[in-house]
N, CA, C and O atoms as a Tinker XYZ file with bonds, in Angstrom:
   404  protein
     1  N      8.802000   25.824000  110.730000    73     2
     2  CA     8.852000   26.352000  109.388000    64     1     3
     3  C     10.458000   26.760000  109.369000    63     2     4     5
     4  O     11.080000   26.328000  108.398000    81     3
     5  N     11.187000   27.536000  110.324000    73     3     6
     6  CA    12.434000   27.769000  110.347000    64     5     7
     7  C     13.476000   26.419000  110.192000    63     6     8     9
     8  O     14.572000   26.453000  109.632000    81     7
     9  N     13.020000   25.545000  110.659000    73     7    10
    10  CA    13.834000   23.987000  110.644000    64     9    11
    11  C     13.632000   23.551000  109.138000    63    10    12    13
    12  O     14.578000   23.059000  108.523000    81    11
    13  N     12.415000   23.730000  108.554000    73    11    14
    14  CA    12.547000   23.464000  106.985000    64    13    15
    15  C     13.347000   24.387000  106.144000    63    14    16    17
    16  O     13.939000   23.990000  105.141000    81    15
    17  N     13.365000   25.473000  106.503000    73    15    18
    18  CA    13.990000   26.681000  105.873000    64    17    19
    19  C     15.595000   26.234000  105.816000    63    18    20    21
    20  O     16.322000   26.318000  104.826000    81    19
    21  N     15.941000   25.761000  107.077000    73    19    22
    22  CA    17.658000   25.583000  107.241000    64    21    23
    23  C     17.876000   24.042000  106.572000    63    22    24    25
    24  O     19.025000   23.698000  106.296000    81    23
    25  N     16.797000   23.169000  106.332000    73    23    26
    26  CA    17.121000   21.881000  105.931000    64    25    27
    27  C     17.251000   22.293000  104.295000    63    26    28    29
    28  O     18.149000   21.677000  103.722000    81    27
    29  N     16.647000   23.044000  103.636000    73    27    30
    30  CA    16.759000   23.253000  102.117000    64    29    31
    31  C     17.550000   24.435000  101.837000    63    30    32    33
    32  O     17.466000   25.049000  100.774000    81    31
    33  N     18.514000   24.835000  103.037000    73    31    34
    34  CA    19.394000   26.032000  102.882000    64    33    35
    35  C     19.089000   27.200000  102.486000    63    34    36    37
    36  O     19.854000   27.898000  101.820000    81    35
    37  N     17.964000   27.538000  102.843000    73    35    38
    38  CA    17.325000   29.151000  102.874000    64    37    39
    39  C     18.156000   29.699000  103.839000    63    38    40    41
    40  O     18.427000   29.065000  104.859000    81    39
    41  N     18.699000   31.098000  103.569000    73    39    42
    42  CA    19.134000   31.713000  104.537000    64    41    43
    43  C     18.113000   32.729000  105.209000    63    42    44    45
    44  O     17.371000   33.534000  104.646000    81    43
    45  N     18.278000   32.473000  106.569000    73    43    46
    46  CA    17.132000   33.022000  107.492000    64    45    47
    47  C     17.798000   33.809000  108.518000    63    46    48    49
    48  O     17.273000   33.977000  109.619000    81    47
    49  N     18.824000   34.253000  108.238000    73    47    50
    50  CA    19.520000   35.163000  109.179000    64    49    51
    51  C     18.673000   36.646000  109.162000    63    50    52    53
    52  O     18.919000   37.488000  110.025000    81    51
    53  N     17.774000   36.858000  108.226000    73    51    54
    54  CA    16.822000   38.281000  108.723000    64    53    55
    55  C     15.512000   37.744000  109.121000    63    54    56    57
    56  O     14.555000   38.490000  109.328000    81    55
    57  N     15.451000   36.459000  109.234000    73    55    58
    58  CA    13.897000   36.215000  109.912000    64    57    59
    59  C     13.838000   36.585000  111.362000    63    58    60    61
    60  O     14.721000   36.538000  112.218000    81    59
    61  N     12.503000   36.992000  111.438000    73    59    62
    62  CA    11.855000   37.810000  112.484000    64    61    63
    63  C     10.957000   36.654000  113.255000    63    62    64    65
    64  O     10.263000   35.905000  112.568000    81    63
    65  N     10.976000   36.555000  114.346000    73    63    66
    66  CA    10.289000   35.591000  115.106000    64    65    67
    67  C      9.285000   36.517000  116.039000    63    66    68    69
    68  O      9.834000   37.296000  116.819000    81    67
    69  N      8.139000   36.479000  116.007000    73    67    70
    70  CA     7.097000   37.007000  116.754000    64    69    71
    71  C      6.262000   35.923000  117.734000    63    70    72    73
    72  O      5.329000   35.265000  117.274000    81    71
    73  N      6.632000   35.826000  118.917000    73    71    74
    74  CA     5.874000   34.604000  119.660000    64    73    75
    75  C      4.250000   34.906000  119.707000    63    74    76    77
    76  O      3.541000   33.993000  120.131000    81    75
    77  N      3.689000   36.020000  119.334000    73    75    78
    78  CA     2.638000   36.130000  119.581000    64    77    79
    79  C      1.766000   36.132000  118.221000    63    78    80    81
    80  O      0.582000   36.469000  118.196000    81    79
    81  N      2.581000   35.669000  116.981000    73    79    82
    82  CA     2.065000   35.512000  115.651000    64    81    83
    83  C      1.596000   34.173000  115.369000    63    82    84    85
    84  O      1.971000   33.242000  116.082000    81    83
    85  N      0.821000   33.991000  114.406000    73    83    86
    86  CA     0.161000   32.611000  113.948000    64    85    87
    87  C      0.732000   32.593000  112.363000    63    86    88    89
    88  O      0.454000   33.525000  111.609000    81    87
    89  N      1.397000   31.674000  112.007000    73    87    90
    90  CA     2.002000   31.578000  110.547000    64    89    91
    91  C      0.652000   31.113000  109.980000    63    90    92    93
    92  O     -0.242000   30.448000  110.503000    81    91
    93  N      0.789000   31.766000  108.518000    73    91    94
    94  CA    -0.421000   31.238000  108.037000    64    93    95
    95  C     -0.231000   29.582000  107.343000    63    94    96    97
    96  O      0.905000   29.229000  107.027000    81    95
    97  N     -1.183000   28.811000  107.180000    73    95    98
    98  CA    -1.096000   27.487000  107.013000    64    97    99
    99  C     -2.426000   26.950000  106.465000    63    98   100   101
   100  O     -3.528000   27.427000  106.739000    81    99
   101  N     -2.174000   25.797000  105.580000    73    99   102
   102  CA    -3.402000   25.003000  104.889000    64   101   103
   103  C     -3.479000   23.644000  105.085000    63   102   104   105
   104  O     -2.394000   23.094000  105.273000    81   103
   105  N     -4.498000   22.923000  105.096000    73   103   106
   106  CA    -5.094000   21.697000  104.956000    64   105   107
   107  C     -5.301000   21.292000  103.875000    63   106   108   109
   108  O     -6.109000   21.956000  103.226000    81   107
   109  N     -4.654000   19.979000  103.155000    73   107   110
   110  CA    -5.224000   19.686000  101.834000    64   109   111
   111  C     -5.898000   18.606000  102.271000    63   110   112   113
   112  O     -5.431000   17.762000  103.036000    81   111
   113  N     -7.146000   18.606000  101.740000    73   111   114
   114  CA    -7.816000   17.128000  101.803000    64   113   115
   115  C     -8.011000   16.315000  100.818000    63   114   116   117
   116  O     -8.566000   16.865000   99.867000    81   115
   117  N     -7.759000   15.163000  100.666000    73   115   118
   118  CA    -7.569000   14.358000   99.623000    64   117   119
   119  C     -8.559000   13.077000   99.399000    63   118   120   121
   120  O     -8.611000   12.166000  100.225000    81   119
   121  N     -9.396000   13.096000   98.118000    73   119   122
   122  CA   -10.527000   11.987000   98.325000    64   121   123
   123  C     -9.534000   10.749000   97.860000    63   122   124   125
   124  O     -8.912000   10.844000   96.802000    81   123
   125  N     -9.436000    9.777000   98.565000    73   123   126
   126  CA    -8.311000    8.652000   98.062000    64   125   127
   127  C     -9.139000    8.035000   96.786000    63   126   128   129
   128  O     -8.404000    7.479000   95.971000    81   127
   129  N    -10.557000    8.034000   96.463000    73   127   130
   130  CA   -11.059000    7.462000   95.210000    64   129   131
   131  C    -10.909000    8.505000   94.261000    63   130   132   133
   132  O    -10.147000    8.317000   93.313000    81   131
   133  N    -11.477000    9.496000   94.365000    73   131   134
   134  CA   -11.266000   10.391000   93.052000    64   133   135
   135  C    -10.205000   11.350000   93.061000    63   134   136   137
   136  O    -10.241000   12.157000   92.132000    81   135
   137  N     -9.146000   11.475000   93.991000    73   135   138
   138  CA    -8.119000   12.173000   93.719000    64   137   139
   139  C     -8.376000   13.905000   93.896000    63   138   140   141
   140  O     -7.519000   14.780000   93.771000    81   139
   141  N     -9.732000   14.068000   94.201000    73   139   142
   142  CA   -10.064000   15.623000   94.194000    64   141   143
   143  C     -9.805000   16.102000   95.411000    63   142   144   145
   144  O     -9.892000   15.297000   96.338000    81   143
   145  N     -9.423000   17.521000   95.719000    73   143   146
   146  CA    -8.765000   18.042000   96.628000    64   145   147
   147  C     -9.446000   19.225000   97.121000    63   146   148   149
   148  O     -9.839000   20.117000   96.369000    81   147
   149  N     -9.588000   19.237000   98.394000    73   147   150
   150  CA   -10.129000   20.391000   99.160000    64   149   151
   151  C     -9.000000   21.128000   99.991000    63   150   152   153
   152  O     -8.226000   20.428000  100.644000    81   151
   153  N     -8.886000   22.299000   99.999000    73   151   154
   154  CA    -7.864000   23.062000  100.857000    64   153   155
   155  C     -8.653000   23.932000  101.638000    63   154   156   157
   156  O     -9.527000   24.686000  101.210000    81   155
   157  N     -8.206000   23.747000  103.092000    73   155   158
   158  CA    -8.925000   24.528000  104.111000    64   157   159
   159  C     -7.728000   25.698000  104.347000    63   158   160   161
   160  O     -6.581000   25.294000  104.539000    81   159
   161  N     -7.954000   26.912000  104.334000    73   159   162
   162  CA    -6.770000   27.987000  104.658000    64   161   163
   163  C     -7.019000   28.841000  105.721000    63   162   164   165
   164  O     -7.954000   29.641000  105.740000    81   163
   165  N     -5.945000   28.641000  106.890000    73   163   166
   166  CA    -6.112000   29.946000  107.721000    64   165   167
   167  C     -4.865000   30.945000  107.698000    63   166   168   169
   168  O     -3.678000   30.791000  107.985000    81   167
   169  N     -5.612000   32.027000  107.242000    73   167   170
   170  CA    -4.457000   33.134000  107.063000    64   169   171
   171  C     -3.433000   33.689000  108.123000    63   170   172   173
   172  O     -2.634000   34.616000  107.993000    81   171
   173  N     -3.688000   32.820000  109.280000    73   171   174
   174  CA    -2.878000   33.190000  110.565000    64   173   175
   175  C     -3.043000   34.897000  111.077000    63   174   176   177
   176  O     -3.903000   35.664000  110.644000    81   175
   177  N     -2.197000   35.169000  111.895000    73   175   178
   178  CA    -2.150000   36.291000  112.553000    64   177   179
   179  C     -0.859000   36.734000  112.490000    63   178   180   181
   180  O      0.007000   36.173000  113.161000    81   179
   181  N     -0.549000   37.870000  111.618000    73   179   182
   182  CA     0.855000   38.207000  111.489000    64   181   183
   183  C      0.723000   39.631000  111.699000    63   182   184   185
   184  O     -0.208000   40.304000  111.257000    81   183
   185  N      2.029000   40.221000  112.632000    73   183   186
   186  CA     1.842000   41.840000  112.824000    64   185   187
   187  C      2.632000   42.344000  111.511000    63   186   188   189
   188  O      3.468000   41.705000  110.872000    81   187
   189  N      2.109000   43.787000  111.244000    73   187   190
   190  CA     2.531000   44.308000  110.172000    64   189   191
   191  C      4.127000   44.718000  109.821000    63   190   192   193
   192  O      4.733000   45.551000  110.494000    81   191
   193  N      4.584000   44.178000  108.937000    73   191   194
   194  CA     6.221000   44.213000  108.482000    64   193   195
   195  C      6.709000   45.904000  108.136000    63   194   196   197
   196  O      6.096000   46.724000  107.453000    81   195
   197  N      7.651000   46.027000  108.661000    73   195   198
   198  CA     8.073000   47.494000  108.406000    64   197   199
   199  C      9.455000   47.173000  107.884000    63   198   200   201
   200  O     10.211000   46.453000  108.536000    81   199
   201  N      9.814000   47.720000  106.660000    73   199   202
   202  CA    11.141000   47.623000  106.420000    64   201   203
   203  C     12.132000   48.808000  106.938000    63   202   204   205
   204  O     11.873000   50.010000  106.884000    81   203
   205  N     13.366000   48.196000  107.470000    73   203   206
   206  CA    14.194000   48.961000  108.013000    64   205   207
   207  C     15.731000   49.023000  107.448000    63   206   208   209
   208  O     16.157000   48.081000  106.779000    81   207
   209  N     16.379000   49.924000  107.677000    73   207   210
   210  CA    17.674000   50.013000  106.750000    64   209   211
   211  C     18.520000   48.509000  106.754000    63   210   212   213
   212  O     19.213000   48.240000  105.773000    81   211
   213  N     18.453000   47.793000  107.609000    73   211   214
   214  CA    19.229000   46.175000  107.406000    64   213   215
   215  C     18.399000   45.399000  106.324000    63   214   216   217
   216  O     18.907000   44.729000  105.424000    81   215
   217  N     17.046000   45.579000  106.531000    73   215   218
   218  CA    16.122000   44.913000  105.530000    64   217   219
   219  C     16.753000   45.588000  104.090000    63   218   220   221
   220  O     17.330000   44.830000  103.310000    81   219
   221  N     16.650000   46.739000  103.835000    73   219   222
   222  CA    17.006000   47.369000  102.402000    64   221   223
   223  C     18.557000   46.659000  102.131000    63   222   224   225
   224  O     18.840000   46.039000  101.106000    81   223
   225  N     19.357000   46.860000  103.121000    73   223   226
   226  CA    20.799000   46.553000  102.644000    64   225   227
   227  C     20.802000   45.123000  102.045000    63   226   228   229
   228  O     21.211000   44.827000  100.922000    81   227
   229  N     20.189000   44.135000  103.134000    73   227   230
   230  CA    20.159000   42.953000  102.655000    64   229   231
   231  C     19.232000   42.482000  101.272000    63   230   232   233
   232  O     19.499000   41.490000  100.593000    81   231
   233  N     18.219000   43.314000  101.045000    73   231   234
   234  CA    17.684000   43.069000   99.605000    64   233   235
   235  C     18.452000   43.427000   98.827000    63   234   236   237
   236  O     18.762000   42.592000   97.977000    81   235
   237  N     19.097000   44.781000   98.752000    73   235   238
   238  CA    20.232000   45.205000   97.704000    64   237   239
   239  C     20.998000   44.078000   97.125000    63   238   240   241
   240  O     21.289000   44.021000   95.930000    81   239
   241  N     21.351000   43.092000   98.093000    73   239   242
   242  CA    22.790000   42.256000   97.666000    64   241   243
   243  C     22.068000   40.944000   97.027000    63   242   244   245
   244  O     22.670000   39.974000   96.566000    81   243
   245  N     20.803000   41.092000   97.085000    73   243   246
   246  CA    20.093000   39.754000   96.827000    64   245   247
   247  C     20.147000   39.500000   95.710000    63   246   248   249
   248  O     20.541000   40.510000   95.126000    81   247
   249  N     19.872000   38.222000   94.618000    73   247   250
   250  CA    19.796000   37.780000   93.448000    64   249   251
   251  C     18.409000   38.087000   92.771000    63   250   252   253
   252  O     18.190000   38.666000   91.707000    81   251
   253  N     17.389000   37.451000   93.829000    73   251   254
   254  CA    16.247000   37.396000   93.668000    64   253   255
   255  C     15.304000   37.752000   94.753000    63   254   256   257
   256  O     15.642000   37.331000   95.859000    81   255
   257  N     14.129000   38.473000   94.695000    73   255   258
   258  CA    13.497000   38.894000   95.691000    64   257   259
   259  C     12.092000   38.285000   95.381000    63   258   260   261
   260  O     11.407000   38.836000   94.520000    81   259
   261  N     11.588000   37.096000   96.082000    73   259   262
   262  CA    10.274000   36.394000   96.113000    64   261   263
   263  C      9.190000   36.848000   96.842000    63   262   264   265
   264  O      9.433000   37.031000   98.034000    81   263
   265  N      8.084000   37.080000   96.479000    73   263   266
   266  CA     7.056000   37.608000   97.464000    64   265   267
   267  C      5.773000   37.095000   97.222000    63   266   268   269
   268  O      5.405000   36.935000   96.058000    81   267
   269  N      5.099000   36.838000   98.096000    73   267   270
   270  CA     3.848000   35.944000   98.017000    64   269   271
   271  C      2.384000   36.708000   98.366000    63   270   272   273
   272  O      1.300000   36.132000   98.466000    81   271
   273  N      2.608000   38.009000   98.511000    73   271   274
   274  CA     1.396000   38.899000   98.399000    64   273   275
   275  C      0.976000   39.258000   99.880000    63   274   276   277
   276  O     -0.001000   39.984000  100.060000    81   275
   277  N      1.744000   38.729000  101.001000    73   275   278
   278  CA     1.459000   39.100000  102.310000    64   277   279
   279  C      2.098000   40.523000  102.508000    63   278   280   281
   280  O      3.132000   40.867000  101.934000    81   279
   281  N      1.488000   41.206000  103.253000    73   279   282
   282  CA     2.096000   42.524000  103.724000    64   281   283
   283  C      2.109000   43.210000  102.241000    63   282   284   285
   284  O      3.084000   43.223000  101.489000    81   283
   285  N      0.904000   43.742000  101.991000    73   283   286
   286  CA     0.604000   44.511000  100.483000    64   285   287
   287  C      1.549000   45.525000  100.334000    63   286   288   289
   288  O      2.470000   45.348000   99.537000    81   287
   289  N      1.464000   46.606000  101.002000    73   287   290
   290  CA     2.133000   47.727000  100.875000    64   289   291
   291  C      3.761000   47.735000  101.116000    63   290   292   293
   292  O      4.572000   48.426000  100.500000    81   291
   293  N      4.036000   46.787000  102.172000    73   291   294
   294  CA     5.588000   46.542000  102.445000    64   293   295
   295  C      5.949000   45.854000  101.250000    63   294   296   297
   296  O      7.019000   46.158000  100.723000    81   295
   297  N      5.242000   44.994000  100.748000    73   295   298
   298  CA     5.550000   44.025000   99.539000    64   297   299
   299  C      6.054000   44.817000   98.205000    63   298   300   301
   300  O      7.020000   44.591000   97.476000    81   299
   301  N      5.021000   45.860000   98.150000    73   299   302
   302  CA     5.339000   46.696000   96.893000    64   301   303
   303  C      6.541000   47.611000   97.353000    63   302   304   305
   304  O      7.530000   47.738000   96.631000    81   303
   305  N      6.434000   48.220000   98.526000    73   303   306
   306  CA     7.974000   49.048000   98.414000    64   305   307
   307  C      8.985000   48.161000   98.483000    63   306   308   309
   308  O      9.963000   48.711000   97.976000    81   307
   309  N      9.322000   46.833000   98.926000    73   307   310
   310  CA    10.415000   46.010000   98.812000    64   309   311
   311  C     10.650000   45.758000   97.345000    63   310   312   313
   312  O     11.762000   45.744000   96.817000    81   311
   313  N      9.364000   45.536000   96.663000    73   311   314
   314  CA     9.882000   45.351000   94.984000    64   313   315
   315  C     10.344000   46.416000   94.481000    63   314   316   317
   316  O     11.346000   46.228000   93.792000    81   315
   317  N      9.926000   47.672000   94.578000    73   315   318
   318  CA    10.346000   48.631000   94.042000    64   317   319
   319  C     11.808000   48.862000   94.543000    63   318   320   321
   320  O     12.716000   48.960000   93.717000    81   319
   321  N     12.022000   48.943000   95.743000    73   319   322
   322  CA    13.488000   49.218000   96.231000    64   321   323
   323  C     14.509000   47.886000   95.395000    63   322   324   325
   324  O     15.538000   48.142000   94.770000    81   323
   325  N     14.058000   46.788000   95.534000    73   323   326
   326  CA    14.606000   45.581000   94.665000    64   325   327
   327  C     15.027000   45.820000   93.331000    63   326   328   329
   328  O     16.177000   45.574000   92.967000    81   327
   329  N     14.160000   46.283000   92.592000    73   327   330
   330  CA    14.295000   46.538000   91.096000    64   329   331
   331  C     14.974000   47.916000   90.926000    63   330   332   333
   332  O     15.522000   48.117000   89.842000    81   331
   333  N     15.005000   48.855000   91.829000    73   331   334
   334  CA    16.057000   49.939000   91.727000    64   333   335
   335  C     17.528000   49.630000   91.802000    63   334   336   337
   336  O     18.456000   50.325000   91.389000    81   335
   337  N     17.576000   48.385000   92.442000    73   335   338
   338  CA    18.865000   47.672000   93.129000    64   337   339
   339  C     19.337000   46.793000   91.814000    63   338   340   341
   340  O     20.527000   46.479000   91.794000    81   339
   341  N     18.687000   46.461000   90.954000    73   339   342
   342  CA    19.008000   45.469000   89.952000    64   341   343
   343  C     18.524000   44.014000   90.529000    63   342   344   345
   344  O     19.049000   43.020000   90.029000    81   343
   345  N     17.607000   43.857000   91.496000    73   343   346
   346  CA    17.218000   42.700000   91.916000    64   345   347
   347  C     15.997000   42.156000   91.152000    63   346   348   349
   348  O     15.050000   42.902000   90.903000    81   347
   349  N     16.008000   40.808000   90.761000    73   347   350
   350  CA    14.981000   40.247000   90.105000    64   349   351
   351  C     13.828000   40.221000   91.247000    63   350   352   353
   352  O     14.056000   40.095000   92.450000    81   351
   353  N     12.484000   40.370000   90.623000    73   351   354
   354  CA    11.400000   40.158000   91.943000    64   353   355
   355  C     10.328000   39.172000   91.058000    63   354   356   357
   356  O      9.920000   39.284000   89.902000    81   355
   357  N     10.098000   38.325000   91.937000    73   355   358
   358  CA     9.131000   37.258000   91.435000    64   357   359
   359  C      7.894000   37.258000   92.205000    63   358   360   361
   360  O      8.089000   38.076000   93.104000    81   359
   361  N      6.691000   36.755000   92.329000    73   359   362
   362  CA     5.459000   36.995000   93.218000    64   361   363
   363  C      4.737000   35.726000   93.030000    63   362   364   365
   364  O      4.664000   35.240000   91.901000    81   363
   365  N      4.274000   35.230000   93.906000    73   363   366
   366  CA     3.270000   34.039000   93.928000    64   365   367
   367  C      1.882000   34.869000   93.732000    63   366   368   369
   368  O      1.605000   35.446000   94.784000    81   367
   369  N      1.129000   35.054000   92.920000    73   367   370
   370  CA    -0.127000   35.769000   92.891000    64   369   371
   371  C     -1.238000   34.932000   93.601000    63   370   372   373
   372  O     -2.328000   35.432000   93.880000    81   371
   373  N     -0.899000   33.572000   93.894000    73   371   374
   374  CA    -1.980000   32.872000   94.500000    64   373   375
   375  C     -2.511000   33.650000   95.981000    63   374   376   377
   376  O     -3.630000   33.786000   96.475000    81   375
   377  N     -1.185000   34.066000   96.401000    73   375   378
   378  CA    -1.248000   34.644000   98.034000    64   377   379
   379  C     -2.063000   36.148000   97.664000    63   378   380   381
   380  O     -2.666000   36.632000   98.622000    81   379
   381  N     -2.120000   36.824000   96.517000    73   379   382
   382  CA    -2.920000   38.212000   96.285000    64   381   383
   383  C     -4.319000   38.124000   95.892000    63   382   384   385
   384  O     -5.095000   38.988000   96.300000    81   383
   385  N     -4.781000   37.062000   95.055000    73   383   386
   386  CA    -6.043000   36.753000   94.559000    64   385   387
   387  C     -6.700000   35.542000   94.718000    63   386   388   389
   388  O     -7.809000   35.254000   94.268000    81   387
   389  N     -5.946000   34.836000   95.395000    73   387   390
   390  CA    -6.755000   33.564000   95.565000    64   389   391
   391  C     -6.634000   32.580000   94.496000    63   390   392   393
   392  O     -5.883000   32.805000   93.547000    81   391
   393  N     -7.346000   31.461000   94.580000    73   391   394
   394  CA    -7.169000   30.366000   93.729000    64   393   395
   395  C     -8.215000   30.881000   92.236000    63   394   396   397
   396  O     -8.214000   30.249000   91.180000    81   395
   397  N     -8.879000   31.898000   92.444000    73   395   398
   398  CA    -9.444000   32.129000   91.067000    64   397   399
   399  C     -8.994000   33.041000   89.913000    63   398   400   401
   400  O     -9.587000   33.344000   88.878000    81   399
   401  N     -7.536000   33.467000   90.470000    73   399   402
   402  CA    -6.870000   34.185000   89.308000    64   401   403
   403  C     -6.661000   33.485000   87.836000    63   402   404
   404  O     -6.114000   34.109000   86.927000    81   403
């Protein structure tokens, strides 16, 4: 994941790496004949994320904070903090309520 972010120029200076965590991932199965897709999702195993002063300082300097629904309460706290500092907040709601939204 880190390598892909670096390849696309994403700033990863605040990335935290936990050797015991498992990142969420999906397998997309495509039927060659029909093009229909099935998605198998694994939510991984992530430790709870807690904002610290360095995180807040970093967020306050951002142009956009994009959230994906992971870390519910921390995401809400981050979004509120970002908005208070004039940072645009976006969210991928598929991470919040699944494909049925």
